[in-house]
C-alpha positions in Angstrom: 31.9 24.7 -14.4 33.4 24.3 -17.8 33.3 20.4 -17.6 29.9 19.0 -16.8 29.1 15.2 -16.5 25.8 14.4 -18.0 26.0 10.5 -18.2 26.0 7.9 -15.5 26.2 4.2 -15.1 24.1 2.5 -12.3 25.3 -1.0 -11.4 21.9 -2.8 -11.0 22.7 -6.4 -11.7 23.3 -7.7 -8.2 21.6 -10.9 -7.1 20.8 -9.7 -3.6 21.6 -13.1 -2.0 21.6 -11.7 1.6 18.2 -10.1 0.9 16.5 -12.9 -0.9 14.6 -14.1 2.1 13.3 -10.6 2.6 12.7 -9.5 -1.1 11.8 -12.9 -2.7 12.1 -12.7 -6.5 13.0 -9.0 -6.7 16.4 -7.8 -7.9 18.1 -5.9 -5.1 18.0 -2.4 -6.6 14.2 -2.7 -7.1 13.7 -3.5 -3.3 10.8 -1.3 -2.3 11.6 1.5 0.2 8.8 3.8 1.4 6.6 3.0 -1.6 9.0 3.0 -4.6 12.1 1.0 -5.7 15.4 1.9 -4.2 16.7 2.6 -7.6 14.2 5.4 -8.1 15.9 7.4 -5.3 19.1 7.3 -7.2 17.5 8.6 -10.3 16.0 11.5 -8.3 19.5 12.4 -7.0 20.8 12.3 -10.6 17.9 14.3 -12.1 18.8 17.2 -9.7 22.6 17.4 -10.8 22.3 17.5 -14.6 22.4 14.0 -15.5 20.3 13.4 -18.7 21.5 9.8 -19.7 21.7 6.8 -17.3 23.1 3.4 -18.5 21.7 0.8 -16.3 23.9 -2.3 -15.9 21.5 -5.1 -15.5 21.6 -8.9 -15.1 19.6 -10.9 -12.6 15.8 -10.3 -13.4 16.7 -7.5 -15.8 13.1 -7.6 -17.1 11.7 -6.2 -13.8 14.1 -3.2 -14.0 13.2 -2.5 -17.6 9.5 -3.0 -17.1 9.4 -0.3 -14.4 11.8 2.2 -15.8 11.4 1.9 -19.6 13.3 4.1 -21.9 13.2 7.2 -19.7 12.5 8.2 -16.1 11.4 11.8 -15.2 13.3 13.3 -18.1 16.3 11.0 -17.9 17.0 8.9 -21.0 17.9 5.3 -20.2 20.0 2.7 -22.1 20.4 -0.9 -20.8 23.7 -2.9 -20.8 22.4 -6.3 -20.0 24.8 -9.0 -18.9 24.0 -12.4 -20.3 26.5 -13.9 -17.8 27.8 -12.2 -14.6 30.7 -9.8 -15.4 31.3 -8.6 -12.0 31.5 -4.9 -11.3 34.5 -4.2 -13.6 33.1 -5.9 -16.6 29.8 -4.4 -16.0 31.3 -0.8 -16.0 33.5 -1.5 -19.1 30.3 -2.9 -21.0 28.1 0.0 -19.9 30.6 2.6 -20.7 30.4 1.6 -24.4 26.9 3.0 -24.4 28.1 6.5 -23.3 28.9 9.2 -25.7 31.2 11.2 -23.2 34.4 10.1 -21.7 34.0 11.1 -18.1 31.2 9.1 -16.7 29.6 9.0 -13.2 29.3 5.5 -11.8 27.0 4.5 -8.9 26.4 1.2 -7.1 22.7 0.4 -7.5 22.3 -0.7 -3.8 23.9 2.4 -2.1 22.6 5.8 -1.6 25.3 8.4 -0.7 24.4 12.0 -0.4 27.4 14.0 -1.8 27.9 17.3 -3.4 28.2 16.3 -7.1 29.4 19.7 -8.2 32.4 19.5 -5.8 33.1 16.0 -6.8 33.3 16.9 -10.5 35.4 19.9 -9.9 37.9 17.8 -7.9 38.0 15.2 -10.6 38.7 17.6 -13.5 41.2 19.6 -11.5 43.2 16.5 -10.6 43.0 15.1 -14.1 43.1 11.4 -12.9 41.4 8.5 -14.5 39.4 7.5 -11.6 37.9 9.6 -8.7 36.3 7.9 -5.7 33.8 9.3 -3.3 34.8 8.4 0.3 32.5 8.2 3.4 33.9 8.7 6.9 32.3 6.1 9.3 32.7 5.3 13.0 33.8 1.6 12.3 35.4 0.5 9.0 35.3 -3.2 9.9 32.3 -4.2 7.9 33.3 -2.3 4.7 37.1 -2.3 4.6 39.2 1.0 4.7 40.6 3.3 2.2 43.6 5.3 3.1 44.5 8.6 1.3 46.9 11.5 1.8 45.9 15.1 2.4 45.7 15.7 -1.3 43.3 12.9 -2.0 46.0 10.6 -3.5 45.3 6.8 -2.9 47.6 5.1 -0.4 46.0 1.8 0.3 42.9 -0.4 0.6 42.5 -2.5 3.7 40.2 -5.6 3.3 37.0 -5.8 5.4 37.5 -7.4 8.8 41.2 -6.5 9.1 40.8 -3.0 10.6 38.3 -1.5 13.0 37.6 2.0 14.2 37.0 5.3 12.5 38.1 5.8 9.0 37.2 6.2 5.3 35.3 3.7 3.2 34.5 3.4 -0.5 31.2 5.2 -0.9 30.4 3.5 -4.1 30.3 6.6 -6.4 33.1 7.1 -8.9 34.0 9.2 -12.0 35.8 7.1 -14.5 37.4 8.0 -17.8 36.0 5.6 -20.3 38.9 5.6 -22.8 41.5 4.9 -20.1 39.5 2.0 -18.6 38.9 0.4 -22.1 42.6 0.5 -22.9 43.7 -1.5 -19.9 43.2 -4.8 -21.6 41.2 -6.2 -18.8 39.2 -9.5 -19.4 35.5 -9.2 -20.1 34.8 -10.4 -16.5 36.7 -8.6 -13.7 36.3 -7.0 -10.3 36.6 -3.2 -10.5 37.4 -3.0 -6.8 40.0 -5.9 -6.6 41.6 -5.6 -10.1 41.6 -1.9 -10.6 41.1 0.2 -7.3 43.1 -2.1 -5.0 46.0 -2.8 -7.5 49.2 -0.9 -6.6 50.0 -0.6 -10.3 47.0 1.6 -10.9 47.3 3.7 -7.7 48.8 6.7 -9.6 45.6 6.9 -11.7 43.2 7.2 -8.8 42.3 10.0 -6.4 39.6 10.3 -3.7 37.5 12.9 -2.1 35.7 12.6 1.3 32.1 13.5 1.9 29.9 13.3 5.2 26.5 13.1 3.8 23.8 10.5 4.4 25.1 7.0 3.5 23.3 3.6 3.4 24.1 0.3 1.6 20.9 -1.9 1.6 22.9 -5.0 0.9 22.1 -6.6 4.3 18.6 -6.9 5.9 19.3 -4.7 8.9 20.2 -1.7 6.6 17.3 -2.4 4.3 15.0 -2.2 7.3 16.9 0.9 8.3 16.2 2.5 5.0 12.5 1.9 5.5 12.7 3.8 8.8 14.8 6.7 7.6 13.8 7.6 4.1 10.6 9.3 5.4 13.0 11.8 7.1 15.5 11.9 4.4 12.8 12.6 1.8 10.2 14.8 3.8 6.7 14.1 3.8 4.3 16.5 2.0 2.3 19.0 4.1 -0.3 19.7 1.4 -2.4 17.1 -0.6 -4.0 17.7 -4.0 -6.5 14.9 -5.0 -8.2 14.2 -8.3 -11.9 13.2 -8.0 -13.3 10.8 -10.5 -11.4 7.5 -10.3 -9.6 8.6 -7.2 -12.2 9.3 -4.6 -15.4 8.0 -6.4 -16.2 5.5 -9.1 -16.1 6.8 -12.7 -19.4 6.9 -14.5 -18.4 5.0 -17.8 -19.0 7.1 -20.9 -20.6 9.9 -18.8 -20.4 12.2 -15.8 -21.5 12.3 -12.2 -24.6 14.6 -12.4 -26.5 14.0 -9.2 -25.7 12.7 -5.7 -27.0 9.1 -6.1 -24.5 8.6 -9.0 -21.6 9.5 -6.7 -20.2 6.3 -5.3 -17.1 6.4 -3.0 -14.4 3.9 -3.9 -13.6 1.2 -1.4 -11.6 2.5 1.6 -11.6 6.2 0.5 -13.4 7.6 3.4 -11.0 5.8 5.7 -8.1 7.3 3.7 -9.6 10.8 4.0 -9.8 10.5 7.8 -6.1 9.5 7.8 -5.2 12.5 5.6 -7.1 14.9 7.8 -4.5 14.1 10.6 -1.5 14.1 8.4 -1.9 17.1 6.1 -2.2 20.8 6.7 -4.5 21.4 3.7 -6.3 19.1 1.4 -7.6 20.1 -1.9 -9.6 18.5 -4.8 -8.7 19.6 -8.2 -11.1 18.1 -10.9 -11.8 18.6 -14.6 -15.5 18.8 -15.2 -15.8 19.3 -18.9 -19.5 18.0 -18.7 -20.5 21.3 -17.3 -18.8 23.2 -20.2 -20.7 20.9 -22.5 -23.9 21.9 -20.8 -24.6 18.2 -19.9 -25.3 19.3 -16.2 -25.1 22.5 -14.3 -23.0 24.2 -11.7 -25.9 23.8 -9.3 -26.0 20.0 -9.9 -22.2 19.9 -9.4 -22.6 21.7 -6.1 -25.3 19.3 -4.9 -23.1 16.4 -5.6 -20.3 18.0 -3.6 -22.6 18.9 -0.7 -23.7 15.3 -0.3 -20.0 14.0 -0.8 -18.6 16.5 1.9 -21.2 15.4 4.4 -20.2 11.8 4.2 -16.4 12.7 4.2 -16.9 14.8 7.4 -19.1 12.1 9.1 -16.2 9.7 8.5 -13.7 12.0 10.1 -12.2 13.5 7.0 -12.0 17.0 5.5 -11.5 18.7 2.3 -10.4 22.4 2.6 -11.2 23.6 -1.0 -12.5 22.2 -4.2 -11.3 23.6 -7.5 -12.9 22.6 -10.7 -12.4 23.4 -14.4 -15.2 23.4 -17.0 -13.0 24.3 -19.9 -13.2 22.1 -23.0 -9.6 22.4 -23.9 -6.4 23.1 -21.8 -5.7 26.2 -24.0 -8.9 28.2 -23.0 -7.7 29.5 -19.6 -4.8 27.3 -18.6 -6.8 25.8 -15.7 -7.8 22.4 -17.1 -5.4 19.6 -16.0 -2.5 19.0 -17.0 -2.2 22.7 -16.9 -1.6 24.2 -13.4 -4.1 27.1 -13.2 -6.0 25.4 -10.3 -2.7 24.9 -8.4 -2.0 28.6 -8.8 -5.6 29.5 -7.6 -4.9 27.3 -4.5 -1.7 29.2 -3.9 -3.5 32.6 -4.1 -6.2 31.3 -1.7 -3.6 29.8 0.7 -0.4 31.8 0.6 1.4 29.4 2.8 1.1 26.6 0.3 4.5 25.3 -0.9 4.2 23.1 -3.9 7.6 21.5 -2.9 5.9 20.2 0.1 2.8 19.0 -1.8 1.6 15.7 -3.2 -0.7 15.2 -6.1 -2.7 11.9 -6.2 -4.6 10.7 -9.3 -5.4 7.9 -11.6 -4.8 9.6 -15.0 -1.7 11.0 -16.7 -3.1 14.5 -16.7 -3.2 14.4 -12.9 0.5 13.3 -12.8 1.5 16.0 -15.4 -0.3 18.6 -13.4 1.6 17.6 -10.2 4.9 17.3 -12.1 4.6 20.7 -13.7 3.8 22.4 -10.4 6.8 20.7 -8.7 4.9 18.4 -6.4 5.5 14.8 -5.5 3.2 12.6 -7.6 1.3 9.4 -6.7 -0.4 7.2 -9.3 -3.3 5.0 -8.2 -3.6 1.6 -10.0 -7.4 1.6 -9.8 -7.5 0.3 -13.4 -4.7 -2.2 -13.2 -1.1 -1.6 -14.5 0.3 1.9 -15.0 0.6 2.9 -18.6 4.2 3.3 -19.7 3.9 7.1 -20.3 3.0 7.6 -16.6 6.5 6.6 -15.3 8.1 9.9 -16.3 5.8 11.8 -14.0 5.3 9.5 -11.1 7.2 9.3 -7.8 5.1 6.5 -6.3 2.5 3.9 -7.3 -0.1 2.5 -5.0 -3.1 0.2 -5.4 -5.7 2.6 -4.2 -6.1 5.7 -1.9 -6.3 3.8 1.3 -3.1 1.8 0.6 -1.3 5.2 0.1 -2.8 6.6 3.2 -1.6 3.7 5.3 2.0 4.3 4.4 1.9 7.9 5.9 
């Protein structure tokens, strides 16, 4: 494709009034779904279609959004267009667009997930050459949403208000491509509704086209659909079949300033044996991948290491858990053999030993950034354990989900 959209605006400033009794003091796009904020799922979709810069339009409790996502998320640079007073959707898009370098910008509602073919959507937009392109979703009953009427070529014919029409039809899917220069030349006030004062105005109709998609769609703006997301996202984002675990700080307590050199120094963290019993029923294969530089420094021996693990494995099995294989690296640096985390040599060894292993269906769990980078480089889902408190800022580019400890993660499966 000659034209490629690389920037997106996400409208993340909603108050979430209808969800307030469910979420409490959490902005709606930060609503937790299956272990991470709803907004993170939108970033994952954008990361896979070539978006490298997202402008987050924030307002209510903006600090919670910025605290979580920071200046980047898994390789996507982030800018913040903060509303000091509510600007409504149109004002928010106009303000956020000034942070974009390109003219054609993808725009998404921060409380809606719509699985569309972005390549087809972009191609249609550039072929038509219009100023706004809307992604439509066909639903069985348009009454709750309002209907969008288009002709066979995607030209916009009419918007019908919610409640005035029922039955099957097309609705606004909450994803747009907007030409920035055209929008900013319309002389709109700083505060205006994109839907009411642009999309639904007959005078703008010739500037707008729409394309229908049939992919998964959910709007978490009401409690019943928020609960629906909790039930369905596990299937939409499949659970991993293979589990990789760090050891020190994940399974057992770290020895401050030293190493676990004998069985009596190995102390399971609270709830870990219960977690491993759950994992044994949920995962096809479970591995430990651990850096053990102390052996390379000759502070203890391979035999001592094996004695520690022999004792550890007995307790795990007695509690109903299992570990299929333990991989360890004694290298002093990552460059020596490419095995020391965050390098993925140990993951490659596991793949050789277990050919059925698929990293795309694997999860890496740890409490250090090297664990997350290991999983990220191998193409796994990643889980960061907050065993030492809050997550450092640099972990967020490599982490899919955050949990307090291993048992908390296990209980979500």
